[in-house]
C-alpha positions as CSV (number, residue, x, y, z in Angstrom):
1,M,48.4,20.4,2.6
2,T,50.4,18.6,4.9
3,P,49.1,14.8,5.8
4,A,48.3,15.9,9.4
5,V,46.0,19.3,8.4
6,H,44.4,16.3,5.6
7,D,43.5,14.2,8.5
8,Q,42.2,16.7,10.4
9,L,40.2,18.2,8.0
10,A,38.8,14.2,7.6
11,I,37.7,14.4,10.9
12,L,35.8,17.4,10.9
13,G,34.0,16.5,8.1
14,E,33.1,13.3,9.7
15,Q,32.3,15.4,13.0
16,R,30.4,17.9,11.3
17,E,28.4,15.0,8.7
18,E,27.5,13.1,12.5
19,L,26.1,16.4,13.6
20,Q,24.0,17.3,10.8
21,A,22.4,14.2,10.9
22,Q,21.7,14.2,14.7
23,R,20.3,17.4,13.6
24,L,18.2,16.2,11.4
25,R,16.8,13.7,13.9
26,T,16.0,15.5,16.1
27,D,14.1,18.1,14.0
28,K,12.2,15.5,13.4
29,A,11.5,14.4,16.5
30,Y,10.3,17.9,18.1
31,C,8.0,18.7,14.8
32,L,6.1,15.7,15.7
33,A,6.0,15.7,19.9
34,V,5.2,19.5,19.1
35,L,2.2,18.0,17.3
36,D,1.2,15.2,19.7
37,H,1.7,18.0,22.3
38,I,-1.1,20.2,20.4
39,T,-3.2,17.1,19.3
40,A,-3.2,16.3,23.0
41,K,-5.0,19.2,23.9
42,I,-7.6,19.8,20.7
43,R,-8.8,16.6,21.3
44,A,-9.2,17.5,25.8
45,A,-11.0,20.2,24.3
46,C,-13.1,18.6,21.0
47,P,-13.0,14.8,21.4
48,E,-14.4,15.0,17.8
49,A,-11.7,16.3,16.4
50,V,-9.8,14.2,13.5
51,Y,-8.3,17.6,11.2
52,V,-6.9,21.0,11.3
53,T,-7.9,22.7,8.5
54,F,-5.4,25.9,7.5
55,A,-3.7,27.9,4.6
56,F,0.1,27.2,3.7
57,H,1.9,30.5,2.3
58,R,5.2,30.5,0.6
59,D,6.7,31.9,3.4
60,R,5.8,29.1,5.4
61,T,3.7,30.6,8.0
62,I,-0.6,29.1,8.1
63,D,-3.9,31.0,8.7
64,L,-5.4,28.2,10.9
65,H,-9.2,28.2,9.5
66,G,-10.6,25.6,12.1
67,V,-10.8,21.7,13.2
68,L,-12.6,18.9,11.5
69,G,-14.3,15.8,12.2
70,A,-14.4,13.0,10.5
71,Q,-15.6,12.0,6.9
72,P,-19.1,10.6,7.5
73,S,-18.8,8.9,3.8
74,P,-16.5,8.8,1.0
75,L,-18.2,10.8,-0.9
76,G,-18.8,13.2,2.3
77,T,-18.0,16.2,3.5
78,C,-16.0,16.5,7.2
79,P,-18.3,18.2,9.4
80,E,-16.9,22.0,11.0
81,L,-16.8,21.2,14.1
82,W,-15.2,24.8,15.2
83,D,-14.1,27.7,13.0
84,N,-11.1,29.4,14.1
85,H,-12.9,33.2,12.3
86,G,-16.3,32.5,13.4
87,E,-17.2,36.1,14.4
88,G,-20.8,36.7,15.4
89,E,-20.9,33.0,17.3
90,E,-22.9,33.7,20.6
91,D,-21.4,31.1,22.0
92,E,-17.5,30.2,22.7
93,H,-16.0,27.3,22.0
94,P,-12.7,25.7,24.0
95,L,-10.8,25.6,21.5
96,D,-11.4,29.4,21.1
97,D,-8.8,29.7,24.0
98,I,-6.1,27.8,22.0
99,A,-6.6,28.9,18.8
100,D,-3.1,31.1,18.8
101,Q,-1.5,28.0,20.3
102,I,-3.2,25.4,17.4
103,E,-1.9,27.9,14.7
104,S,1.6,28.1,16.6
105,D,2.5,24.7,17.0
106,V,1.3,23.3,13.6
107,R,3.8,25.7,11.7
108,T,6.1,24.5,14.4
109,A,5.2,21.1,13.0
110,L,5.2,21.7,9.4
111,A,8.3,24.3,9.8
112,F,11.3,21.6,7.8
113,H,10.3,20.6,4.7
114,S,11.6,17.1,6.1
115,S,9.1,16.8,8.6
116,P,7.5,13.5,9.1
117,A,4.2,15.0,10.4
118,W,3.9,16.4,6.6
119,A,3.1,12.9,5.7
120,S,-0.2,13.5,7.1
121,V,-1.0,16.9,5.1
122,H,-2.7,16.7,2.0
123,R,-5.0,19.0,0.5
124,N,-8.9,20.0,0.9
125,A,-10.7,18.6,-1.4
126,A,-13.6,20.7,-0.1
127,S,-12.2,24.1,-0.5
128,D,-10.8,25.3,-4.3
129,G,-9.1,28.2,-2.3
130,N,-5.5,27.9,-0.4
131,S,-7.0,24.7,2.0
132,W,-5.1,21.5,3.6
133,L,-6.0,19.3,6.0
134,L,-4.0,17.7,8.9
135,E,-5.3,14.8,10.4
136,L,-4.4,14.4,13.8
137,P,-2.1,11.4,15.1
138,P,-3.8,8.6,16.8
139,A,-3.4,8.0,19.9
140,D,-1.8,4.7,19.5
141,R,0.2,4.8,16.2
142,A,1.3,1.2,16.5
143,A,-1.9,0.1,16.9
144,R,-3.4,2.4,14.2
145,V,-0.5,0.6,11.8
146,A,-1.7,-3.1,13.4
147,E,-5.1,-2.4,12.4
148,L,-4.9,-1.2,8.8
149,V,-2.3,-3.8,7.9
150,R,-4.9,-6.5,9.3
151,E,-7.5,-4.8,7.5
152,H,-5.5,-6.9,4.3
153,H,-3.4,-9.5,6.4
154,P,-5.7,-11.2,9.1
155,E,-2.4,-13.3,10.3
156,A,-0.3,-10.8,10.4
157,T,2.2,-10.8,13.7
158,A,5.0,-8.4,12.5
159,L,6.4,-5.9,9.9
160,V,10.1,-5.5,8.3
161,V,10.2,-2.2,8.4
162,D,13.1,0.1,6.4
163,G,13.9,3.3,7.7
164,R,16.0,3.9,4.5
165,A,13.1,4.1,2.6
166,A,11.0,7.4,5.0
167,G,8.9,3.7,6.8
168,R,7.6,1.3,4.0
169,V,7.2,-2.1,4.9
170,V,9.5,-4.4,3.2
171,E,7.7,-7.9,4.0
172,I,5.4,-9.2,6.4
173,F,5.7,-12.0,8.9
174,E,2.2,-13.6,9.3
175,G,2.0,-17.2,10.9
176,V,3.8,-20.0,10.2
177,T,4.0,-23.2,7.1
178,D,3.6,-26.3,7.3
179,D,7.4,-26.5,8.3
180,G,7.2,-24.2,11.2
181,T,9.2,-21.7,10.2
182,P,7.2,-18.0,9.5
183,A,5.4,-17.8,6.9
184,I,5.9,-14.1,5.1
185,T,5.2,-12.1,2.1
186,P,7.0,-10.1,0.5
187,R,4.5,-8.0,-1.2
188,P,1.6,-6.0,1.3
189,R,-2.1,-6.3,-0.3
190,W,-3.3,-3.2,-0.2
191,S,-3.4,-0.2,-1.9
192,A,-1.5,2.8,-2.5
193,A,-3.0,4.8,-0.3
194,C,-3.0,2.6,2.6
195,D,0.6,1.8,1.6
196,T,1.3,6.0,2.0
197,T,-0.6,6.1,5.4
198,V,0.8,3.0,6.7
199,A,4.5,4.1,5.7
200,G,3.6,8.0,7.1
201,L,2.9,6.4,10.8
202,L,5.8,4.0,10.6
203,A,8.3,7.2,9.8
204,Q,6.5,9.0,12.6
205,V,7.0,5.8,15.1
206,L,10.8,5.7,13.6
207,A,11.3,9.2,14.0
208,L,10.3,8.9,18.0
209,P,12.8,7.8,20.2
210,A,10.6,6.4,22.9
211,L,8.3,4.7,20.0
212,A,11.1,3.3,18.0
213,D,12.5,2.1,21.3
214,R,9.0,0.1,22.1
215,H,7.9,-1.1,19.0
216,L,11.2,-1.5,17.3
217,M,13.6,-4.1,17.3
218,P,16.4,-6.2,15.5
219,L,16.0,-8.7,12.8
220,P,16.3,-11.9,13.8
221,G,19.5,-13.6,12.7
222,D,18.7,-16.0,9.8
223,Y,16.6,-13.1,8.2
224,T,17.9,-12.7,4.7
225,Y,16.7,-9.2,3.1
226,P,15.1,-9.5,-0.2
227,F,16.8,-6.5,-1.9
228,S,20.5,-6.8,-0.4
229,T,23.0,-8.7,0.9
230,S,23.2,-6.5,3.9
231,T,20.1,-4.4,6.2
232,G,22.1,-2.2,7.6
233,D,20.2,-0.8,11.0
234,Q,17.5,1.1,9.9
235,V,15.6,-1.9,8.7
236,R,14.5,-3.2,11.7
237,L,11.7,-5.7,12.7
238,M,8.3,-4.5,14.5
239,P,5.5,-7.2,16.3
240,L,2.5,-6.0,15.5
241,P,0.3,-5.3,19.2
242,P,-3.0,-7.1,19.3
243,T,-6.1,-5.9,17.6
244,A,-9.6,-6.6,18.8
């Protein structure tokens, strides 16, 4: 192999990797955009909707079961707001008109193993069969993150978010020290379940360009990353919006 051919292969290899990375970012953003689109339609027809329930098959197709509301208590079951197979029901439900679109869009949102929408999917504990719950995204992901964080860190003002680790929170800025410097908490004081929920929402913020541009910013120049000497451009600061 001549030096010229070797150099050309190296250049094309780099370009190929860049295109693959861009395709992955685009796929993730598209999956979430489709999910947001159908979520808006579901909530317009059924404002109490919290979950879409469905069967998931090995060929990555789904069978839409229905829409559920919020779980009333830790031991309670989610109320059924709409049954896609409710044959014989006299009263039509507004969701009947978009049943096919719900099924198609949920399938699209979950089409890739790498889709950030999978972070909002878990088994339906109220069913013994092939039944899964997709929690519909909040209208404002950043506001929901702020609510969850401040349940455990009331004075939190910002998060250090590692995009290389699926949106994990590295540290929390909360208030200031006696000498006026930011007070930083290295280990979030919340449960594993809360950590998974926060990370899933942050991964979606990172994946949607409009939200990432709005809510994420570079770290302060004097910030010291606790786990290495370099943070790269995927570790960002997320100022938390006000909460009630």
